Backbone of each chain as ProteinMPNN parsed JSONL, in Angstrom:
{"seq_chain_A": "MMGWMSDISVQEADFDVGAEIAALSAGDDGAGAVASFVGLVRGGDILDMTLEHYPGMTEQALQEIIGQACECWQCRSVRVIHRVGRLLPGERIVFVGVSSAHRHDAFAACEFIMDYLKTRAPFWKKETTAGGGRWVDARESDDHAADRWK", "coords_chain_A": {"N_chain_A": [[154.798, 93.143, 137.634], [152.061, 91.023, 138.0], [149.903, 88.741, 136.266], [147.36, 90.021, 134.018], [145.891, 92.769, 132.269], [142.789, 93.731, 130.805], [140.796, 95.345, 128.318], [137.758, 95.914, 126.806], [135.879, 97.123, 124.106], [132.826, 97.604, 122.449], [131.577, 99.41, 119.977], [130.038, 102.229, 118.233], [131.485, 104.417, 117.518], [134.493, 105.773, 116.028], [138.044, 105.157, 116.657], [141.106, 106.249, 118.248], [144.033, 105.341, 117.029], [146.75, 105.819, 117.709], [146.544, 106.806, 120.321], [145.434, 104.6, 121.597], [147.431, 102.651, 121.329], [149.49, 103.88, 122.743], [148.364, 103.918, 125.282], [148.494, 101.268, 126.067], [150.942, 100.708, 127.18], [151.308, 102.677, 128.986], [152.597, 103.993, 131.941], [153.733, 101.577, 132.661], [156.596, 100.206, 133.041], [157.556, 97.73, 132.66], [156.743, 96.724, 130.346], [157.963, 95.716, 127.302], [157.297, 95.603, 124.729], [154.875, 96.349, 122.261], [152.32, 95.152, 120.32], [150.115, 95.593, 117.575], [146.975, 95.447, 115.783], [145.029, 96.625, 113.092], [141.935, 96.506, 111.611], [140.332, 97.141, 108.506], [137.646, 98.505, 106.478], [137.413, 97.113, 103.365], [137.502, 98.507, 100.072], [136.572, 98.555, 96.753], [133.847, 97.028, 95.181], [132.142, 97.664, 97.156], [129.778, 99.696, 98.749], [128.946, 100.444, 101.301], [129.085, 99.109, 104.685], [127.414, 97.208, 107.133], [127.559, 96.419, 110.495], [126.417, 94.026, 112.759], [125.847, 92.786, 116.105], [125.816, 90.5, 118.927], [124.753, 91.626, 121.684], [126.178, 91.425, 124.905], [126.767, 88.569, 124.704], [128.847, 89.011, 122.932], [130.797, 90.528, 124.338], [131.444, 88.708, 126.359], [132.473, 86.591, 124.817], [134.711, 87.78, 123.659], [136.178, 88.336, 125.965], [136.747, 85.768, 126.796], [138.361, 84.84, 124.691], [140.543, 86.547, 124.929], [141.416, 85.728, 127.431], [142.246, 83.118, 126.848], [144.384, 83.663, 125.144], [146.111, 84.912, 126.917], [146.753, 82.848, 128.567], [148.418, 81.39, 127.02], [150.481, 83.086, 126.199], [152.672, 85.561, 127.599], [151.086, 88.213, 128.483], [150.702, 91.673, 129.182], [148.963, 93.835, 128.993], [145.861, 94.068, 127.33], [143.961, 95.23, 124.639], [140.88, 95.465, 123.049], [138.923, 96.674, 120.473], [135.904, 96.852, 118.821], [134.04, 97.925, 116.141], [130.575, 98.681, 115.478], [127.531, 98.976, 113.517], [127.009, 101.301, 110.776], [129.534, 101.414, 108.326], [132.018, 102.883, 106.228], [133.976, 102.294, 103.178], [137.465, 102.079, 103.837], [137.231, 102.895, 106.431], [138.021, 102.254, 109.897], [137.533, 99.074, 111.43], [138.212, 97.266, 113.476], [140.307, 96.957, 116.36], [143.118, 95.477, 117.781], [145.277, 95.273, 120.424], [148.281, 94.47, 122.125], [150.341, 94.437, 124.949], [153.521, 93.386, 126.138], [156.315, 91.795, 127.829], [158.221, 90.992, 126.021], [158.709, 90.883, 122.419], [157.799, 88.571, 121.038], [155.656, 87.381, 122.454], [153.769, 89.435, 122.334], [153.29, 89.782, 119.56], [152.328, 87.175, 118.871], [150.105, 86.78, 120.584], [148.45, 88.852, 119.758], [147.874, 88.126, 117.113], [146.63, 85.657, 117.495], [144.352, 86.442, 118.967], [143.008, 87.969, 117.024], [142.53, 85.986, 115.052], [140.84, 84.218, 116.428], [138.772, 85.899, 117.158], [137.621, 86.323, 114.683], [136.305, 83.922, 114.194], [134.863, 83.239, 116.442], [133.641, 85.351, 117.824], [130.507, 86.932, 118.13], [129.783, 88.622, 115.629], [128.355, 90.114, 112.712], [128.54, 90.858, 109.248], [127.054, 92.991, 106.875], [127.069, 93.797, 103.542], [126.692, 96.574, 101.328], [126.244, 96.85, 97.916], [126.303, 98.163, 94.553], [124.388, 96.557, 93.516], [122.689, 95.963, 95.601], [121.93, 94.785, 98.996], [123.923, 92.418, 100.847], [124.527, 89.668, 102.985], [127.614, 88.912, 104.424], [129.415, 85.98, 103.666], [130.811, 83.499, 105.816], [134.284, 82.716, 105.866], [136.115, 79.882, 104.89], [138.839, 79.968, 105.117], [139.239, 81.531, 107.35], [138.447, 79.846, 109.415], [140.445, 77.943, 109.183], [142.635, 79.503, 109.848], [142.181, 79.984, 112.547], [142.21, 77.378, 113.496], [144.856, 76.587, 113.307], [146.154, 77.251, 115.606], [145.628, 75.323, 117.416]], "CA_chain_A": [[153.347, 93.036, 137.506], [151.565, 89.671, 137.751], [148.613, 88.732, 135.584], [147.215, 90.89, 132.856], [144.697, 93.61, 132.268], [142.183, 93.808, 129.482], [139.736, 96.335, 128.161], [137.003, 95.579, 125.597], [134.812, 98.056, 123.74], [132.044, 97.409, 121.226], [131.091, 100.788, 119.87], [129.835, 102.773, 116.884], [132.459, 105.485, 117.272], [135.864, 105.477, 115.608], [138.998, 105.2, 117.763], [142.396, 106.882, 117.957], [144.998, 104.236, 117.071], [147.939, 106.24, 118.442], [146.224, 106.896, 121.753], [145.217, 103.234, 122.117], [148.745, 101.999, 121.431], [150.228, 104.52, 123.839], [147.746, 103.559, 126.568], [148.813, 99.878, 126.401], [152.155, 100.616, 128.006], [151.416, 103.875, 129.834], [152.821, 103.734, 133.361], [154.163, 100.188, 132.861], [157.928, 100.122, 132.449], [157.881, 96.322, 132.413], [156.344, 96.404, 128.971], [159.054, 95.956, 126.363], [156.791, 95.463, 123.367], [153.44, 96.507, 121.993], [151.927, 94.789, 118.951], [148.714, 95.956, 117.35], [146.383, 95.165, 114.482], [143.859, 97.432, 112.761], [141.184, 95.994, 110.463], [139.667, 98.22, 107.771], [136.654, 98.127, 105.461], [137.978, 97.153, 102.013], [136.627, 99.162, 99.093], [136.146, 97.742, 95.615], [132.456, 97.284, 94.793], [131.333, 97.87, 98.361], [129.416, 101.093, 99.032], [129.079, 100.547, 102.757], [129.007, 97.853, 105.412], [126.75, 97.367, 108.427], [127.928, 95.338, 111.404], [125.581, 93.817, 113.936], [126.446, 91.828, 117.032], [124.934, 89.92, 119.945], [125.193, 92.311, 122.91], [126.276, 90.521, 126.052], [127.609, 87.435, 124.302], [130.05, 89.524, 122.276], [131.793, 90.896, 125.34], [131.894, 87.47, 127.016], [133.291, 85.821, 123.879], [136.002, 88.466, 123.532], [136.897, 88.14, 127.23], [137.227, 84.388, 126.799], [139.45, 84.757, 123.717], [141.692, 87.225, 125.544], [141.875, 84.845, 128.504], [142.992, 82.006, 126.235], [145.656, 84.207, 124.646], [146.982, 85.24, 128.042], [147.243, 81.592, 129.136], [149.472, 80.873, 126.126], [151.585, 84.042, 126.088], [152.717, 86.484, 128.733], [150.584, 89.539, 128.108], [150.557, 92.599, 130.31], [147.735, 94.584, 128.789], [145.213, 93.741, 126.056], [142.854, 96.139, 124.302], [140.128, 95.098, 121.851], [137.82, 97.567, 120.122], [135.228, 96.423, 117.586], [132.953, 98.856, 115.811], [129.326, 98.153, 114.919], [126.779, 100.003, 112.808], [127.324, 101.493, 109.363], [130.911, 101.837, 108.084], [132.337, 103.133, 104.821], [135.299, 101.799, 102.796], [138.575, 102.829, 104.405], [137.062, 103.127, 107.867], [138.515, 101.221, 110.801], [136.517, 98.186, 112.015], [138.637, 96.551, 114.687], [141.655, 97.189, 116.896], [143.615, 94.576, 118.82], [146.608, 95.671, 120.874], [148.798, 93.662, 123.235], [151.679, 94.767, 125.443], [154.166, 92.283, 126.849], [157.718, 92.09, 128.12], [159.017, 90.73, 124.816], [157.892, 91.006, 121.22], [157.173, 87.335, 120.559], [154.351, 87.205, 123.104], [152.852, 90.473, 121.858], [152.906, 89.432, 118.181], [151.552, 85.932, 118.819], [148.802, 86.962, 121.243], [147.666, 89.748, 118.912], [147.393, 87.369, 115.958], [145.703, 84.658, 118.027], [143.083, 87.107, 119.31], [142.325, 88.313, 115.768], [142.054, 84.758, 114.402], [139.698, 83.668, 117.174], [137.689, 86.878, 117.042], [136.988, 86.123, 113.373], [135.489, 82.707, 114.122], [134.147, 82.972, 117.693], [132.903, 86.492, 118.379], [129.266, 87.034, 117.352], [129.586, 89.801, 114.782], [127.979, 89.779, 111.334], [128.683, 91.985, 108.326], [126.209, 93.065, 105.678], [127.649, 94.757, 102.595], [125.84, 97.14, 100.29], [126.907, 97.127, 96.641], [125.357, 98.795, 93.615], [123.341, 95.561, 93.267], [121.851, 95.764, 96.786], [122.597, 94.348, 100.225], [124.182, 90.976, 100.985], [125.263, 89.273, 104.18], [128.916, 88.341, 104.071], [129.576, 84.579, 104.054], [132.027, 83.178, 106.564], [135.329, 82.124, 105.016], [136.788, 78.707, 105.416], [140.228, 80.309, 105.447], [139.259, 82.051, 108.723], [138.424, 78.681, 110.303], [141.783, 77.343, 109.145], [143.547, 80.388, 110.58], [141.975, 79.759, 113.99], [142.556, 75.986, 113.822], [146.294, 76.307, 113.341], [146.676, 77.504, 116.956], [145.289, 74.204, 118.309]], "C_chain_A": [[152.964, 91.588, 137.218], [150.237, 89.786, 137.014], [148.572, 89.712, 134.448], [145.94, 91.685, 132.992], [144.102, 93.576, 130.866], [141.044, 94.814, 129.486], [139.078, 96.062, 126.803], [135.966, 96.658, 125.335], [134.148, 97.6, 122.452], [131.284, 98.713, 121.044], [130.88, 101.207, 118.422], [130.947, 103.747, 116.521], [133.798, 104.948, 116.774], [136.778, 105.556, 116.84], [140.31, 105.792, 117.281], [143.488, 105.831, 118.138], [146.225, 104.603, 117.912], [147.691, 106.268, 119.946], [146.041, 105.506, 122.356], [146.546, 102.506, 122.294], [149.539, 102.569, 122.605], [149.687, 104.065, 125.187], [148.138, 102.155, 127.015], [150.051, 99.76, 127.295], [152.312, 101.802, 128.943], [151.579, 103.469, 131.303], [153.289, 102.324, 133.663], [155.549, 100.011, 132.241], [158.411, 98.677, 132.309], [157.508, 95.891, 131.006], [157.498, 96.74, 128.041], [158.592, 95.913, 124.926], [155.294, 95.727, 123.325], [153.211, 96.112, 120.538], [150.462, 95.143, 118.771], [148.282, 95.592, 115.942], [145.188, 96.076, 114.297], [143.217, 96.845, 111.518], [140.373, 97.118, 109.849], [138.597, 97.661, 106.832], [137.32, 98.258, 104.095], [136.985, 97.775, 101.054], [136.242, 98.227, 97.97], [134.704, 98.063, 95.278], [131.542, 97.532, 95.986], [131.061, 99.355, 98.595], [129.47, 101.361, 100.529], [128.892, 99.169, 103.38], [128.295, 98.129, 106.73], [127.077, 96.151, 109.281], [126.92, 95.244, 112.532], [126.271, 92.811, 114.843], [125.401, 91.388, 118.049], [125.36, 90.51, 121.29], [125.168, 91.349, 124.101], [127.174, 89.339, 125.705], [128.905, 87.925, 123.683], [131.15, 89.793, 123.291], [132.346, 89.655, 126.054], [132.835, 86.677, 126.114], [134.672, 86.457, 123.745], [136.844, 88.268, 124.793], [137.505, 86.743, 127.275], [138.435, 84.223, 125.863], [140.717, 85.4, 124.29], [142.284, 86.346, 126.644], [142.715, 83.694, 127.96], [144.359, 82.482, 125.75], [146.63, 84.409, 125.8], [147.439, 83.996, 128.805], [148.43, 81.071, 128.328], [150.699, 81.777, 126.08], [151.525, 85.029, 127.239], [152.341, 87.888, 128.271], [150.489, 90.401, 129.351], [149.249, 93.367, 130.197], [147.171, 94.263, 127.407], [144.048, 94.699, 125.842], [142.195, 95.639, 123.02], [139.001, 96.105, 121.662], [137.2, 97.027, 118.838], [134.077, 97.381, 117.334], [131.743, 98.114, 115.253], [128.587, 99.309, 114.259], [127.27, 100.144, 111.382], [128.737, 102.055, 109.199], [131.16, 101.966, 106.586], [133.711, 102.563, 104.484], [136.401, 102.697, 103.35], [138.442, 103.066, 105.901], [137.618, 101.958, 108.666], [137.342, 100.402, 111.345], [136.95, 97.709, 113.39], [140.063, 96.937, 115.068], [141.95, 96.1, 117.919], [145.022, 95.023, 119.166], [147.017, 94.863, 122.089], [150.155, 94.219, 123.656], [152.213, 93.573, 126.218], [155.618, 92.66, 127.102], [158.555, 91.983, 126.849], [158.125, 90.614, 123.581], [157.157, 89.735, 120.808], [155.78, 87.153, 121.151], [153.334, 88.206, 122.562], [152.361, 90.149, 120.452], [151.934, 88.246, 118.178], [150.166, 86.126, 119.432], [147.891, 87.835, 120.38], [147.066, 88.97, 117.735], [146.364, 86.309, 116.38], [144.334, 85.289, 118.301], [142.313, 87.468, 118.034], [141.738, 87.067, 115.109], [140.825, 84.198, 115.111], [138.507, 84.606, 117.129], [136.894, 86.632, 115.755], [136.042, 84.934, 113.348], [134.624, 82.482, 115.358], [133.308, 84.134, 118.2], [131.678, 86.767, 117.503], [129.037, 88.407, 116.71], [129.182, 89.312, 113.4], [128.034, 91.033, 110.48], [127.669, 91.875, 107.199], [126.772, 94.154, 104.787], [126.574, 95.304, 101.676], [126.699, 97.389, 99.061], [125.872, 97.807, 95.748], [124.181, 97.852, 93.356], [122.433, 95.308, 94.458], [122.653, 95.28, 97.974], [122.834, 92.853, 100.215], [124.941, 90.736, 102.282], [126.553, 88.6, 103.738], [128.971, 86.893, 104.543], [130.862, 84.399, 104.844], [133.006, 82.497, 105.624], [135.944, 80.927, 105.687], [138.215, 79.032, 105.847], [140.33, 80.885, 106.856], [139.231, 80.911, 109.734], [139.806, 78.047, 110.361], [142.773, 78.172, 109.949], [143.413, 80.166, 112.083], [142.442, 78.357, 114.38], [144.052, 75.773, 113.995], [146.892, 76.573, 114.721], [146.457, 76.311, 117.876], [146.46, 73.26, 118.492]], "O_chain_A": [[153.493, 90.987, 136.283], [149.536, 90.792, 137.122], [149.605, 90.181, 133.969], [145.03, 91.318, 133.735], [144.814, 93.415, 129.874], [140.424, 95.089, 130.513], [139.759, 95.987, 125.78], [135.251, 97.065, 126.251], [134.822, 97.253, 121.482], [130.444, 99.071, 121.869], [131.458, 100.626, 117.503], [131.306, 103.883, 115.351], [134.178, 103.814, 117.065], [136.349, 105.964, 117.919], [140.595, 105.836, 116.084], [143.829, 105.471, 119.264], [146.686, 103.803, 118.726], [148.518, 105.814, 120.737], [146.444, 105.261, 123.492], [146.757, 101.824, 123.297], [150.174, 101.832, 123.359], [150.453, 103.849, 126.127], [148.121, 101.866, 128.212], [150.175, 98.814, 128.073], [153.332, 101.927, 129.621], [150.784, 102.691, 131.832], [153.249, 101.906, 134.821], [155.666, 99.702, 131.055], [159.542, 98.434, 131.889], [157.911, 94.825, 130.54], [157.958, 97.88, 127.985], [159.374, 96.152, 124.006], [154.554, 95.369, 124.241], [153.83, 96.669, 119.632], [149.662, 95.01, 119.698], [149.102, 95.447, 115.035], [144.414, 96.285, 115.231], [143.872, 96.7, 110.485], [139.798, 97.945, 110.557], [138.641, 96.493, 106.446], [137.739, 99.345, 103.698], [135.776, 97.598, 101.196], [135.633, 97.188, 98.224], [134.355, 99.231, 95.104], [130.322, 97.601, 95.843], [131.984, 100.168, 98.634], [129.982, 102.392, 100.965], [128.583, 98.195, 102.694], [128.536, 99.152, 107.371], [126.901, 95.008, 108.857], [126.603, 96.239, 113.184], [127.162, 92.077, 114.415], [124.259, 91.846, 118.031], [126.231, 89.957, 121.962], [124.235, 90.563, 124.261], [128.213, 89.132, 126.333], [129.956, 87.318, 123.887], [132.286, 89.347, 123.13], [133.544, 89.558, 126.318], [133.856, 86.158, 126.565], [135.684, 85.756, 123.721], [138.055, 88.061, 124.717], [138.634, 86.558, 127.731], [139.407, 83.55, 126.207], [141.816, 84.864, 124.153], [143.504, 86.235, 126.772], [143.749, 83.338, 128.524], [145.365, 81.793, 125.922], [147.82, 84.115, 125.681], [148.385, 84.057, 129.59], [149.322, 80.408, 128.858], [151.824, 81.298, 125.939], [150.455, 85.298, 127.786], [153.165, 88.636, 127.746], [150.225, 89.903, 130.445], [148.521, 93.529, 131.177], [147.916, 94.195, 126.428], [143.253, 94.945, 126.749], [142.874, 95.414, 122.018], [138.22, 96.356, 122.581], [137.913, 96.772, 117.867], [133.244, 97.615, 118.209], [131.875, 97.056, 114.637], [128.962, 100.471, 114.417], [127.877, 99.224, 110.834], [129.101, 103.04, 109.842], [130.576, 101.239, 105.782], [134.532, 102.363, 105.379], [136.285, 103.922, 103.332], [139.421, 103.399, 106.569], [137.679, 100.827, 108.184], [136.292, 100.952, 111.678], [136.175, 97.737, 114.346], [140.905, 97.204, 114.211], [141.142, 95.831, 118.808], [145.87, 95.14, 118.281], [146.205, 94.602, 122.976], [151.022, 94.447, 122.813], [151.462, 92.846, 126.867], [156.091, 93.704, 126.651], [159.473, 92.771, 126.625], [156.942, 90.289, 123.683], [156.039, 89.794, 120.295], [154.836, 86.812, 120.438], [152.17, 87.862, 122.356], [151.164, 90.229, 120.175], [150.866, 88.303, 117.569], [149.167, 85.686, 118.863], [146.691, 87.577, 120.287], [145.891, 89.138, 117.405], [145.359, 86.1, 115.701], [143.298, 84.746, 117.918], [141.097, 87.289, 117.975], [140.591, 87.08, 114.661], [139.878, 83.756, 114.462], [137.361, 84.16, 117.068], [135.666, 86.72, 115.739], [135.084, 84.921, 112.576], [133.74, 81.626, 115.338], [132.348, 83.917, 118.94], [131.791, 86.827, 116.279], [128.233, 89.218, 117.171], [129.602, 88.242, 112.961], [127.638, 92.118, 110.908], [127.455, 90.799, 106.642], [126.934, 95.297, 105.216], [125.652, 94.586, 101.29], [127.738, 98.044, 99.135], [124.722, 98.0, 96.139], [123.091, 98.308, 93.012], [121.495, 94.519, 94.353], [123.882, 95.343, 97.98], [122.045, 92.099, 99.646], [125.859, 91.475, 102.637], [126.567, 87.816, 102.789], [128.616, 86.599, 105.685], [131.869, 85.056, 104.579], [132.606, 81.79, 104.7], [136.253, 80.942, 106.878], [138.737, 78.459, 106.803], [141.37, 80.756, 107.501], [139.889, 80.973, 110.772], [140.285, 77.662, 111.428], [143.637, 77.633, 110.641], [144.409, 80.161, 112.806], [143.0, 78.163, 115.46], [144.475, 74.887, 114.737], [148.023, 76.164, 114.987], [147.01, 76.26, 118.974], [146.347, 72.267, 119.21]]}, "seq_chain_B": "MLKVLYFDNLREAIGAGAEDVELPAGVTTVGELRAALGVRHEALLTAKNLRAAVNQKMCSMDAPVADGDEIAFFPPVTGG", "coords_chain_B": {"N_chain_B": [[109.447, 79.313, 129.972], [111.231, 80.289, 127.043], [113.756, 82.502, 125.809], [114.235, 83.367, 122.573], [116.593, 84.182, 120.153], [117.373, 85.707, 116.988], [119.768, 86.231, 114.42], [121.346, 88.291, 111.843], [121.024, 87.092, 108.492], [119.109, 85.282, 109.167], [117.435, 86.53, 111.001], [116.296, 88.369, 109.269], [114.955, 86.67, 107.485], [113.118, 85.438, 109.155], [111.82, 87.562, 110.188], [111.859, 88.725, 112.657], [113.781, 89.647, 115.525], [113.778, 88.535, 118.0], [111.962, 86.356, 120.174], [109.581, 85.214, 122.607], [109.198, 81.979, 123.726], [107.308, 79.119, 124.575], [108.759, 76.343, 126.154], [108.838, 73.688, 124.038], [106.98, 70.614, 124.314], [108.809, 67.728, 125.084], [111.177, 68.654, 124.032], [114.603, 68.734, 124.465], [117.101, 69.457, 123.633], [119.196, 71.798, 121.77], [119.129, 71.246, 119.032], [116.714, 69.856, 118.812], [114.974, 71.866, 119.517], [115.413, 73.589, 117.393], [114.272, 72.073, 115.311], [111.622, 71.991, 116.185], [110.862, 74.717, 116.208], [111.267, 75.19, 113.595], [109.03, 74.421, 112.24], [107.41, 76.632, 112.179], [109.243, 78.54, 111.336], [110.773, 78.309, 108.549], [113.287, 78.97, 107.666], [115.056, 78.266, 109.662], [115.413, 75.589, 109.275], [116.427, 75.385, 106.732], [118.764, 76.82, 106.729], [122.223, 76.963, 106.061], [125.01, 75.572, 107.744], [124.142, 76.388, 110.322], [124.509, 78.08, 113.389], [124.559, 78.068, 117.015], [123.771, 79.41, 120.274], [123.65, 78.948, 123.775], [122.447, 80.636, 126.479], [124.247, 82.702, 125.893], [126.616, 81.452, 125.23], [128.53, 79.883, 122.784], [127.452, 76.884, 121.252], [126.937, 73.342, 120.536], [124.559, 71.551, 118.433], [123.595, 69.519, 119.986], [123.542, 70.421, 122.551], [122.137, 70.853, 125.84], [118.833, 72.14, 126.561], [116.944, 74.187, 128.706], [114.064, 75.256, 130.585], [113.706, 78.783, 130.765], [116.093, 79.435, 129.601], [118.24, 81.388, 127.412], [118.282, 81.286, 124.04], [120.107, 81.409, 121.064], [120.076, 81.657, 117.513], [122.066, 81.626, 114.596], [123.939, 82.5, 111.574], [127.304, 81.429, 110.557], [129.859, 83.415, 112.115], [131.077, 86.688, 111.144], [132.901, 88.724, 111.85], [135.497, 91.196, 112.56]], "CA_chain_B": [[109.563, 80.176, 128.786], [112.575, 80.498, 126.486], [113.952, 83.67, 124.957], [114.94, 82.897, 121.381], [117.098, 85.312, 119.357], [117.828, 85.393, 115.626], [120.653, 87.282, 113.917], [121.835, 88.309, 110.47], [120.015, 86.771, 107.479], [118.053, 84.501, 109.81], [116.51, 87.525, 111.533], [115.556, 88.942, 108.14], [114.061, 85.65, 106.921], [112.063, 85.15, 110.122], [111.074, 88.808, 110.355], [111.926, 89.172, 114.052], [115.08, 89.389, 116.125], [113.621, 87.844, 119.274], [110.601, 85.975, 120.566], [109.446, 84.353, 123.784], [108.621, 80.707, 123.275], [107.149, 78.074, 125.596], [109.594, 75.174, 125.848], [107.924, 72.683, 123.479], [107.001, 69.312, 124.996], [109.733, 66.743, 124.526], [112.416, 69.268, 123.542], [115.644, 68.782, 125.499], [118.364, 69.947, 123.066], [119.12, 72.909, 120.819], [118.732, 70.684, 117.745], [115.271, 69.553, 118.877], [114.278, 73.157, 119.505], [115.495, 74.055, 116.011], [113.284, 71.331, 114.523], [110.27, 72.373, 116.623], [110.596, 76.087, 115.74], [111.34, 75.151, 112.136], [107.68, 74.247, 111.704], [106.933, 78.001, 111.918], [110.309, 79.332, 110.693], [111.452, 77.367, 107.667], [114.687, 79.373, 107.51], [115.866, 77.532, 110.654], [115.692, 74.248, 108.746], [117.159, 75.464, 105.459], [120.034, 77.537, 106.91], [123.443, 76.159, 105.994], [125.983, 75.843, 108.809], [123.511, 77.139, 111.408], [125.206, 78.073, 114.675], [123.657, 78.356, 118.124], [124.342, 79.71, 121.586], [122.745, 78.829, 124.923], [122.842, 81.596, 127.517], [125.343, 83.519, 125.377], [127.824, 80.646, 124.976], [128.44, 79.102, 121.56], [127.276, 75.47, 121.602], [126.578, 72.456, 119.426], [123.119, 71.302, 118.354], [123.125, 68.566, 121.005], [123.607, 71.041, 123.878], [120.824, 70.8, 126.493], [118.009, 73.345, 126.694], [116.026, 74.097, 129.843], [113.163, 76.397, 130.731], [114.378, 79.985, 131.254], [117.321, 79.687, 128.841], [118.263, 82.284, 126.253], [118.833, 80.514, 122.925], [120.29, 82.234, 119.85], [120.415, 80.967, 116.268], [122.706, 82.575, 113.687], [124.895, 81.91, 110.65], [128.688, 81.596, 111.003], [130.162, 84.828, 112.383], [131.924, 87.323, 110.108], [133.458, 89.991, 112.347], [136.917, 91.452, 112.377]], "C_chain_B": [[111.028, 80.293, 128.351], [112.599, 81.839, 125.784], [114.775, 83.196, 123.761], [115.315, 84.099, 120.518], [117.554, 84.827, 117.985], [118.678, 86.554, 115.123], [120.879, 87.163, 112.416], [120.723, 87.897, 109.503], [118.861, 85.934, 108.039], [116.979, 85.438, 110.382], [115.652, 88.104, 110.408], [114.548, 87.94, 107.577], [112.865, 85.408, 107.846], [111.212, 86.401, 110.378], [111.025, 89.3, 111.783], [113.29, 88.812, 114.617], [114.993, 88.591, 117.407], [112.171, 87.439, 119.471], [110.659, 85.134, 121.832], [108.671, 83.121, 123.361], [108.462, 79.784, 124.477], [108.041, 76.903, 125.197], [108.673, 74.065, 125.318], [108.078, 71.334, 124.192], [107.99, 68.384, 124.304], [111.048, 67.314, 124.028], [113.441, 69.359, 124.673], [116.972, 69.311, 124.971], [118.115, 71.099, 122.093], [118.629, 72.416, 119.459], [117.243, 70.368, 117.696], [114.45, 70.838, 118.864], [114.262, 73.732, 118.087], [114.417, 73.386, 115.157], [111.862, 71.776, 114.873], [109.919, 73.77, 116.103], [110.584, 76.146, 114.218], [109.983, 74.937, 111.472], [107.105, 75.626, 111.343], [107.95, 78.812, 111.119], [111.159, 78.411, 109.825], [112.948, 77.674, 107.545], [115.603, 78.633, 108.488], [116.277, 76.167, 110.107], [116.586, 74.318, 107.516], [118.527, 76.136, 105.603], [121.213, 76.571, 106.849], [124.348, 76.541, 107.161], [125.401, 76.671, 109.95], [124.318, 76.978, 112.7], [124.209, 78.424, 115.775], [124.444, 78.709, 119.374], [123.255, 79.488, 122.632], [123.288, 79.732, 126.018], [124.166, 82.287, 127.163], [126.676, 82.784, 125.277], [127.582, 79.814, 123.72], [128.335, 77.626, 121.939], [126.932, 74.661, 120.365], [125.072, 72.197, 119.484], [122.654, 70.272, 119.392], [123.258, 69.11, 122.429], [122.212, 71.039, 124.51], [120.144, 72.168, 126.576], [117.074, 73.148, 127.878], [115.189, 75.366, 129.919], [113.929, 77.586, 131.324], [115.64, 80.328, 130.474], [117.121, 80.752, 127.771], [118.984, 81.533, 125.131], [118.98, 81.45, 121.725], [120.645, 81.335, 118.678], [120.988, 81.988, 115.307], [123.609, 81.846, 112.699], [126.311, 82.07, 111.199], [129.054, 83.086, 111.104], [131.15, 85.375, 111.36], [132.489, 88.656, 110.576], [134.911, 90.179, 111.966], [137.223, 92.237, 111.128]], "O_chain_B": [[111.935, 80.382, 129.179], [111.591, 82.273, 125.227], [115.882, 82.685, 123.926], [114.467, 84.93, 120.192], [118.048, 83.71, 117.83], [118.357, 87.718, 115.363], [120.649, 86.12, 111.803], [119.58, 88.318, 109.681], [117.777, 85.885, 107.458], [115.782, 85.176, 110.265], [114.447, 88.303, 110.567], [113.425, 88.308, 107.232], [111.743, 85.199, 107.383], [110.039, 86.305, 110.737], [110.242, 90.194, 112.104], [113.884, 87.801, 114.24], [115.988, 88.032, 117.866], [111.26, 88.109, 118.985], [111.64, 84.439, 122.096], [107.624, 83.214, 122.722], [109.368, 79.674, 125.303], [108.073, 76.515, 124.029], [107.826, 73.558, 126.054], [109.174, 70.967, 124.616], [107.998, 68.274, 123.078], [111.944, 66.563, 123.643], [113.187, 69.979, 125.706], [117.879, 69.589, 125.755], [116.989, 71.34, 121.657], [117.818, 73.075, 118.808], [116.586, 70.582, 116.677], [113.37, 70.892, 118.276], [113.259, 74.282, 117.632], [113.734, 74.048, 114.377], [111.009, 71.921, 113.997], [108.811, 73.989, 115.614], [109.971, 77.033, 113.624], [109.808, 75.233, 110.29], [106.408, 75.774, 110.339], [107.575, 79.669, 110.32], [112.128, 77.813, 110.291], [113.767, 76.775, 107.35], [116.775, 78.398, 108.193], [117.348, 75.652, 110.43], [117.402, 73.428, 107.28], [119.361, 76.036, 104.703], [121.212, 75.516, 107.484], [124.435, 77.716, 107.52], [126.074, 77.551, 110.488], [124.749, 75.878, 113.047], [123.154, 79.001, 115.511], [125.616, 78.359, 119.517], [122.086, 79.801, 122.403], [124.441, 79.607, 126.43], [125.062, 82.434, 127.994], [127.736, 83.409, 125.243], [126.565, 79.129, 123.601], [129.039, 77.162, 122.837], [126.67, 75.209, 119.294], [124.399, 72.569, 120.445], [121.456, 70.158, 119.653], [123.107, 68.367, 123.398], [121.215, 71.204, 123.807], [120.802, 73.206, 126.65], [116.482, 72.081, 128.042], [115.564, 76.411, 129.386], [114.704, 77.422, 132.266], [116.205, 81.405, 130.665], [116.012, 80.99, 127.292], [120.158, 81.187, 125.264], [118.058, 82.205, 121.415], [121.409, 80.38, 118.818], [120.468, 83.098, 115.202], [124.004, 80.707, 112.945], [126.51, 82.767, 112.194], [128.62, 83.903, 110.291], [131.95, 84.636, 110.786], [132.555, 89.612, 109.803], [135.473, 89.431, 111.166], [138.386, 92.525, 110.849]]}, "name": "protein", "num_of_chains": 2, "seq": "MMGWMSDISVQEADFDVGAEIAALSAGDDGAGAVASFVGLVRGGDILDMTLEHYPGMTEQALQEIIGQACECWQCRSVRVIHRVGRLLPGERIVFVGVSSAHRHDAFAACEFIMDYLKTRAPFWKKETTAGGGRWVDARESDDHAADRWKMLKVLYFDNLREAIGAGAEDVELPAGVTTVGELRAALGVRHEALLTAKNLRAAVNQKMCSMDAPVADGDEIAFFPPVTGG"}
């Protein structure tokens, strides 16, 4: 198989992690590795979280990030799912899965996509605590995480 | 005419997520548009680390703006 395939979803609904991982290598016996990441809403003092995004730009930004990853590492199939709307602690927010011939490419591309998603994809989180609502500030550590790939 | 979008705390401060705006005379960059709209929307001027996109591509404040463009202003992204 030459090139790579990708599938992006921005959705309110939850997703089935097992089914998504299985789909990454279904019918592709050239895939020797699948790496995946699942991001969750952390609890603590957070009652809920609401995610908004910029429809249209979000999908383009994710496509671009996936394209960059696939230029650096040999990916066969890439799946990104990002949820929007209201989420509760413990709920899944994001899924990134990558299949490749060998594990190194799958691990690296998966981490790269997550790091860039955090700093380039137009999503915003608003948390509700007992004290009210607050928009989450961007973290410098996320910028550093993305910068280290340069 | 420009379509201007606001997200996150900027949308809340301005009280609208989108507006159609005539390209102000003399405005050729995103930064100049920010200053011109800031007369009506102070939040655009006071926002720390304001980010922008032209036609759904992240850009710097010196990116060019032309009639018909879709311009978005927002704080740093926090997805994932």
